[in-house]
Backbone bond lengths (Angstrom), bond angles and torsions (degrees), N, CA, C in turn:
res aa  C-N    CA-C-N  psi(-1)  N-CA   C-N-CA  omega(-1)  CA-C   N-CA-C  phi
1 I - - - 1.450 - - 1.530 109.75 -
2 E 1.330 116.93 -28.59 1.467 119.38 179.46 1.517 110.39 -60.91
3 G 1.304 116.06 141.84 1.441 120.87 179.00 1.513 112.65 87.16
4 K 1.307 118.01 -10.71 1.474 121.65 178.64 1.522 107.61 -97.76
5 P 1.304 116.93 126.01 1.470 118.81 177.41 1.530 110.00 -83.22
6 F 1.314 116.06 115.78 1.458 121.50 176.55 1.513 108.37 -109.16
7 S 1.295 115.40 130.54 1.457 118.62 -177.95 1.529 112.84 -101.77
8 S 1.353 116.74 -7.78 1.469 118.15 -178.79 1.521 110.45 -154.44
9 I 1.319 113.49 166.91 1.474 120.42 176.73 1.525 109.14 -63.67
10 Y 1.315 115.96 -36.85 1.454 119.95 179.77 1.525 111.03 -59.70
11 E 1.312 118.62 -43.51 1.462 121.56 -179.61 1.525 111.05 -63.09
12 I 1.321 116.39 -41.10 1.473 120.20 177.49 1.532 109.54 -63.72
13 F 1.332 114.80 -48.01 1.463 120.10 -179.24 1.529 111.16 -60.86
14 S 1.320 116.68 -47.12 1.464 119.07 -177.86 1.526 111.28 -66.14
15 F 1.349 117.77 -36.96 1.463 120.60 176.65 1.532 110.37 -61.96
16 L 1.326 116.67 -47.49 1.471 120.75 179.54 1.529 110.83 -64.19
17 L 1.309 116.28 -41.79 1.458 120.38 -178.48 1.526 111.39 -65.36
18 Y 1.327 116.88 -44.65 1.472 119.92 176.71 1.528 110.31 -60.38
19 S 1.342 116.14 -38.71 1.471 119.78 178.50 1.532 111.03 -63.73
20 L 1.333 115.55 -38.15 1.469 119.84 -178.66 1.522 112.94 -71.59
21 I 1.324 117.62 -36.54 1.465 119.63 -171.17 1.521 113.83 -102.37
22 K 1.322 118.34 3.34 1.468 118.79 -174.08 1.531 113.15 -62.46
23 N 1.340 118.80 -30.77 1.472 121.32 -179.71 1.533 113.14 -100.62
24 D 1.311 116.88 1.92 1.464 120.00 -176.48 1.524 114.14 -63.26
25 P 1.339 120.44 -39.76 1.469 117.90 179.33 1.532 112.47 -58.78
26 E 1.320 117.39 -40.72 1.468 120.19 178.18 1.527 110.95 -66.19
27 F 1.340 115.79 -41.04 1.460 119.47 179.80 1.527 110.70 -64.29
28 L 1.328 116.59 -45.49 1.468 120.07 179.55 1.527 111.17 -64.48
29 S 1.318 115.94 -36.04 1.468 119.55 176.32 1.522 110.48 -63.09
30 L 1.311 116.94 -40.92 1.467 121.64 176.60 1.533 110.78 -62.21
31 M 1.323 116.77 -42.61 1.466 120.56 178.87 1.528 110.46 -63.74
32 E 1.325 116.49 -37.82 1.460 120.51 178.78 1.524 110.58 -65.76
33 K 1.323 117.41 -41.71 1.465 121.18 178.80 1.528 110.94 -65.40
34 E 1.327 117.02 -39.28 1.468 120.22 176.72 1.530 110.72 -62.78
35 A 1.323 116.39 -40.98 1.471 120.13 178.81 1.526 110.23 -63.81
36 E 1.320 117.19 -41.26 1.469 120.46 178.21 1.524 111.00 -63.97
37 A 1.337 116.75 -39.84 1.470 120.28 178.37 1.526 110.52 -64.92
38 M 1.325 116.97 -38.13 1.460 120.35 178.67 1.531 110.50 -67.65
39 E 1.322 116.04 -34.46 1.459 119.45 178.05 1.526 110.43 -64.58
40 E 1.318 116.88 -39.34 1.463 120.50 177.91 1.523 111.34 -67.31
41 K 1.326 117.51 -31.88 1.464 121.25 179.79 1.524 112.33 -68.83
42 I 1.320 116.69 -22.34 1.468 120.06 -178.78 1.518 110.78 -56.42
43 L 1.320 116.46 -42.50 1.463 120.19 -177.46 1.523 112.26 -67.82
44 E 1.332 116.76 -28.04 1.464 120.60 179.04 1.521 111.51 -76.70
45 G 1.291 116.66 -23.90 1.460 121.04 -177.45 1.515 109.75 128.52
46 I 1.300 115.10 144.75 1.463 121.00 -176.15 1.522 108.57 -97.05
47 D 1.339 115.27 125.18 1.464 118.43 176.66 1.530 109.05 -93.76
48 S 1.318 116.29 179.26 1.466 120.66 -174.39 1.529 112.83 -69.25
49 N 1.324 118.37 -19.74 1.466 120.62 -179.24 1.521 113.17 -88.91
50 F 1.313 117.83 -6.60 1.461 121.16 -172.30 1.526 112.33 -60.01
51 F 1.329 117.83 -57.35 1.456 120.55 -175.02 1.532 112.83 -69.03
52 P 1.343 120.33 -41.52 1.474 118.19 175.74 1.531 112.95 -61.36
53 L 1.329 116.91 -39.44 1.462 120.32 178.96 1.523 110.67 -66.79
54 L 1.310 116.86 -41.15 1.457 121.32 178.16 1.524 110.61 -62.89
55 T 1.323 116.67 -42.24 1.465 121.39 178.50 1.525 110.83 -63.09
56 K 1.319 116.35 -41.03 1.463 120.52 178.93 1.532 110.54 -62.32
57 R 1.326 116.92 -44.57 1.472 121.19 178.62 1.529 110.98 -62.57
58 K 1.317 115.92 -41.70 1.468 120.15 179.95 1.530 110.53 -62.22
59 R 1.326 117.28 -42.43 1.465 120.73 179.47 1.526 111.41 -62.91
60 I 1.323 116.22 -42.54 1.463 120.24 -179.97 1.526 110.42 -61.60
61 V 1.321 116.00 -49.23 1.465 120.24 -178.64 1.534 110.21 -64.47
62 S 1.315 117.92 -38.29 1.463 121.35 178.81 1.527 111.15 -63.90
63 K 1.331 116.86 -36.54 1.473 120.01 176.97 1.523 110.63 -64.62
64 F 1.316 116.88 -40.87 1.467 120.21 177.26 1.529 110.14 -63.82
65 E 1.311 116.14 -43.71 1.465 120.66 179.67 1.528 110.58 -59.89
66 A 1.339 116.61 -45.82 1.464 121.05 178.92 1.529 110.77 -63.98
67 F 1.330 116.53 -38.76 1.464 121.03 178.87 1.528 110.56 -59.80
68 Y 1.333 116.52 -46.24 1.464 119.78 -179.34 1.522 111.10 -63.12
69 L 1.318 116.79 -41.08 1.467 119.95 178.19 1.527 110.92 -63.94
70 D 1.330 116.44 -41.53 1.470 120.10 177.86 1.528 111.21 -62.42
71 M 1.325 116.43 -42.96 1.460 119.77 -179.62 1.527 111.48 -66.27
72 L 1.321 116.47 -36.54 1.466 119.26 175.34 1.530 110.97 -64.01
73 S 1.327 116.33 -39.01 1.472 120.11 177.73 1.518 110.86 -64.61
74 I 1.318 116.72 -43.44 1.470 120.17 178.59 1.524 109.89 -63.81
75 L 1.302 115.85 -41.78 1.462 120.78 179.73 1.528 110.94 -61.27
76 D 1.327 116.58 -37.11 1.467 120.08 177.21 1.523 111.71 -66.33
77 E 1.319 116.01 -30.82 1.469 120.41 -178.65 1.526 112.60 -75.05
78 I 1.309 116.78 -23.87 1.461 119.98 -179.52 1.525 107.63 -79.89
79 E 1.293 115.35 111.76 1.460 121.06 -175.32 1.528 112.68 -94.87
80 E 1.321 116.64 -3.80 1.461 119.61 -173.30 1.515 113.57 -62.23
81 T 1.313 116.04 -34.40 1.461 117.83 -175.73 1.516 110.58 -132.41
82 K 1.287 115.10 145.81 1.454 121.04 175.77 1.519 108.74 -133.00
83 G 1.295 115.68 20.41 1.455 121.02 -173.95 1.519 113.85 -80.94
84 P 1.335 114.36 -174.17 1.469 119.85 -177.67 1.528 112.83 -65.17
85 E 1.335 118.38 -28.44 1.471 119.95 179.39 1.522 110.44 -62.71
86 K 1.345 115.39 -40.93 1.467 119.31 179.76 1.525 110.42 -66.19
87 R 1.339 117.31 -40.59 1.463 120.53 178.92 1.531 111.15 -63.76
88 V 1.332 116.15 -40.54 1.468 120.12 179.36 1.520 109.78 -62.76
89 L 1.323 116.78 -45.00 1.462 120.85 179.30 1.530 110.72 -65.07
90 E 1.318 117.46 -42.11 1.471 120.90 177.48 1.526 110.94 -61.25
91 Q 1.327 116.49 -43.26 1.462 120.36 179.91 1.530 111.02 -64.34
92 K 1.324 116.46 -41.53 1.471 119.80 179.39 1.523 110.60 -63.51
93 L 1.345 116.05 -45.48 1.469 119.95 178.14 1.531 110.83 -63.41
94 S 1.316 117.06 -40.71 1.467 120.39 179.91 1.522 110.89 -63.88
95 R 1.326 116.90 -42.94 1.471 119.98 178.50 1.526 110.89 -62.62
96 L 1.339 116.58 -43.13 1.466 119.67 179.24 1.532 110.95 -65.16
97 Q 1.328 115.55 -39.27 1.466 119.23 179.52 1.527 110.58 -64.75
98 V 1.312 118.01 -42.94 1.470 122.06 178.66 1.529 110.10 -65.09
99 Y 1.320 116.55 -40.64 1.468 121.18 178.63 1.528 110.11 -62.12
100 A 1.339 116.38 -46.86 1.464 120.40 179.09 1.524 111.04 -63.19
101 E 1.331 116.18 -39.22 1.463 120.55 178.37 1.527 110.64 -63.63
102 R 1.322 117.41 -40.74 1.466 121.28 179.00 1.532 110.90 -64.66
103 I 1.326 116.91 -42.88 1.470 120.61 178.41 1.525 110.01 -63.22
104 S 1.323 116.07 -43.21 1.466 120.98 178.90 1.525 110.61 -60.71
105 S 1.304 116.56 -41.59 1.462 121.21 177.90 1.536 110.79 -64.65
106 N 1.329 116.58 -42.19 1.470 120.59 177.83 1.521 110.83 -61.01
107 I 1.326 116.50 -41.85 1.470 120.33 179.45 1.525 109.95 -63.51
108 S 1.324 117.19 -40.04 1.477 120.41 177.60 1.522 110.82 -62.34
109 E 1.328 116.81 -41.55 1.462 120.36 178.42 1.527 111.37 -65.53
110 I 1.326 116.91 -39.43 1.472 120.98 177.98 1.518 109.48 -62.81
111 R 1.333 116.27 -42.73 1.464 120.61 178.69 1.530 110.17 -60.17
112 S 1.333 116.51 -45.95 1.463 120.37 179.90 1.526 111.01 -61.94
113 E 1.323 116.07 -42.48 1.465 120.04 179.16 1.530 110.90 -63.73
114 G 1.328 116.36 -42.58 1.469 120.55 178.35 1.519 111.86 -63.44
115 E 1.338 116.10 -43.35 1.464 119.56 178.49 1.529 110.83 -64.34
116 S 1.312 115.78 -39.25 1.465 120.17 179.52 1.525 111.25 -63.17
117 L 1.328 116.48 -45.86 1.468 119.75 178.89 1.525 111.53 -65.00
118 Q 1.322 116.00 -38.98 1.460 119.86 179.05 1.537 110.20 -64.78
119 L 1.321 117.24 -43.14 1.467 120.56 177.45 1.527 111.18 -64.40
120 D 1.319 116.45 -37.80 1.457 120.59 178.53 1.531 110.66 -61.78
121 R 1.317 116.47 -43.74 1.475 120.29 177.96 1.522 111.31 -64.55
122 E 1.330 116.61 -41.67 1.464 120.15 178.67 1.534 110.55 -64.41
123 N 1.313 116.59 -39.71 1.468 120.20 178.70 1.524 111.54 -63.79
124 K 1.330 117.03 -39.82 1.464 120.03 177.82 1.526 110.96 -64.15
125 T 1.314 116.46 -39.44 1.467 120.42 177.49 1.524 110.18 -64.11
126 M 1.326 116.76 -45.05 1.461 120.27 179.76 1.533 110.92 -64.62
127 E 1.309 116.72 -37.12 1.464 120.61 177.73 1.524 110.26 -62.29
128 F 1.323 116.80 -45.40 1.454 121.21 179.22 1.534 110.81 -61.67
129 L 1.330 116.91 -46.23 1.461 120.37 -179.97 1.528 111.70 -63.97
130 T 1.313 117.19 -35.52 1.467 121.35 177.75 1.520 110.94 -65.82
131 V 1.327 116.93 -42.39 1.469 120.37 178.93 1.532 109.97 -63.21
132 I 1.326 117.19 -46.06 1.474 120.39 179.70 1.526 110.21 -61.63
133 T 1.322 116.77 -43.34 1.466 120.33 178.57 1.528 110.60 -62.04
134 T 1.308 116.73 -41.46 1.467 121.04 -179.60 1.523 111.15 -64.83
135 I 1.310 117.03 -35.14 1.468 120.08 178.67 1.530 110.84 -67.49
136 F 1.307 117.24 -42.04 1.462 119.50 -174.22 1.523 114.38 -90.97
137 L 1.312 118.85 -9.76 1.456 120.87 179.31 1.533 112.92 -61.85
138 P 1.341 120.04 -46.26 1.476 118.75 177.74 1.538 112.41 -62.57
139 L 1.325 117.21 -34.31 1.468 119.71 177.41 1.525 110.40 -64.95
140 S 1.322 116.46 -38.30 1.468 120.05 177.46 1.523 110.49 -63.96
141 L 1.317 115.74 -39.65 1.461 120.07 178.11 1.540 110.74 -63.14
142 L 1.329 116.03 -46.28 1.474 119.77 179.68 1.529 111.37 -62.50
143 T 1.302 117.32 -45.66 1.472 119.33 -179.60 1.518 110.91 -66.51
144 G 1.323 116.59 -32.58 1.464 119.39 176.49 1.519 111.65 -64.18
145 W 1.336 115.50 -44.52 1.460 118.99 179.19 1.517 111.41 -63.85
146 Y 1.296 116.20 -49.22 1.467 118.69 -174.55 1.519 112.32 -81.59
147 G 1.290 117.10 -11.04 1.461 119.47 176.03 1.519 112.79 -81.34
148 M 1.334 117.42 -10.76 1.461 121.03 -179.21 1.521 112.46 -76.80
149 N 1.338 117.97 -20.93 1.466 123.35 177.58 1.530 113.01 53.65
150 W 1.302 117.52 48.80 1.455 120.56 176.67 1.518 109.83 -72.64
151 K 1.282 116.70 145.96 1.457 121.66 -178.98 1.534 111.19 -70.69
152 G 1.315 117.97 -26.11 1.457 121.10 -177.22 1.522 113.19 -80.58
153 M 1.297 118.40 -1.70 1.467 120.66 -179.54 1.515 108.54 -89.91
154 K 1.303 115.75 106.02 1.456 120.98 -175.02 1.522 111.77 -67.77
155 E 1.333 117.29 -24.81 1.467 119.75 -178.35 1.531 111.75 -64.29
156 L 1.343 116.92 -24.93 1.464 119.33 -178.08 1.535 111.36 -69.98
157 D 1.315 116.83 -34.16 1.459 120.33 -179.61 1.527 112.17 -93.09
158 W 1.311 117.21 -10.82 1.456 121.74 -177.38 1.512 109.65 -72.36
159 K 1.298 116.83 142.20 1.464 124.46 -177.34 1.524 111.16 -59.91
160 W 1.327 118.65 -37.87 1.465 123.31 -176.77 1.538 112.84 -99.99
161 G 1.294 117.32 6.56 1.471 121.50 -175.55 1.526 113.57 -57.48
162 Y 1.329 116.28 -46.70 1.463 120.00 -178.46 1.526 110.73 -65.91
163 L 1.324 116.79 -43.20 1.461 121.19 179.55 1.531 111.06 -64.11
164 V 1.315 117.84 -41.69 1.467 121.22 177.78 1.529 110.00 -62.91
165 F 1.331 116.77 -40.71 1.466 120.51 178.03 1.536 110.53 -59.89
166 I 1.312 118.19 -44.28 1.467 122.61 178.79 1.524 110.52 -63.79
167 V 1.333 116.85 -45.81 1.472 120.51 -179.45 1.530 110.37 -63.36
168 V 1.315 118.55 -43.80 1.469 121.86 178.51 1.526 109.85 -61.57
169 S 1.326 117.22 -41.25 1.474 121.00 178.55 1.524 111.19 -63.18
170 I 1.334 116.83 -45.16 1.475 120.68 -179.76 1.524 110.80 -65.03
171 I 1.329 116.45 -42.48 1.472 119.97 178.86 1.539 110.49 -63.11
172 T 1.320 116.11 -41.72 1.476 120.39 179.78 1.531 110.65 -60.89
173 V 1.329 117.10 -48.99 1.465 121.02 -179.47 1.529 110.00 -64.95
174 A 1.333 117.20 -42.91 1.467 120.11 -179.87 1.528 110.67 -62.41
175 F 1.325 117.23 -43.88 1.462 120.99 178.42 1.528 110.70 -59.47
176 E 1.330 117.18 -44.59 1.470 120.70 -179.37 1.533 111.39 -66.10
177 I 1.307 117.36 -40.25 1.468 120.19 179.53 1.529 109.97 -64.57
178 V 1.327 116.80 -44.32 1.473 120.26 177.61 1.529 109.69 -61.00
179 Y 1.301 116.94 -43.36 1.463 121.61 179.29 1.526 110.69 -58.60
180 F 1.335 117.38 -47.43 1.465 120.92 -178.29 1.526 112.15 -70.96
181 I 1.314 117.79 -31.70 1.470 120.09 175.98 1.526 109.70 -66.06
182 K 1.337 116.64 -43.54 1.462 119.92 179.12 1.527 111.50 -64.34
183 R 1.306 117.55 -30.94 1.471 122.00 178.48 1.529 112.20 -81.30
184 G 1.344 116.72 -8.27 1.465 120.26 176.02 1.518 115.32 87.36
185 Y 1.322 118.76 16.82 1.457 120.47 -177.93 1.526 114.10 -75.87
186 F 1.319 117.64 -20.79 1.459 119.55 -177.82 1.518 113.23 -103.15
187 K 1.319 117.53 8.15 1.460 119.94 178.46 1.515 109.10 -74.46
188 R 1.322 114.91 140.02 1.464 119.06 174.75 1.514 108.20 -77.34
189 K 1.307 114.48 130.74 1.449 119.18 179.53 1.513 109.08 -100.24
190 K 1.317 115.49 137.85 1.464 120.66 -179.06 1.510 109.97 -70.36
191 K 1.330 115.08 142.55 1.451 119.77 175.54 1.513 109.75 -72.98
192 R 1.286 115.39 149.89 1.467 120.48 179.95 1.513 111.02 -70.39
């Protein structure tokens, strides 16, 4: 600032502000490219660092967005000048603020898409576990009944009792598997 003749607070403010924001378009462009790269990674699979990194990027961009809004508010408060220099600075700040807002919105959409895909994968896992549990639940019931060894159960002393138990178990599992195949639970689904 030394050696520069400033005639008003506005000139000092605008000089400092231009110094602060001169590299912001490149930085915001870099943040946008990182967000796009993270969006492409969603299809490959989400690792444990995905959401924390996305949150960190969102916070950074939000701080820039808030900064631009604050500077526009301060600029409105400075009544000393209403000339073209002030309009140029206001327009530059407004463009940067809109750009930061757009990046922030894109990051929010990426987060939603990532959460949606993650929930979809979890739901498929739960569906598979539910089907397996449903198949083996009747077998657990049968083994529970016949594992009690009550004297009043004639099947225990019957010559064919064990064989009938095995056949009933196989028929039960086969019926359930056919049922789930017809409902489409065992079809392989294509990856997105």
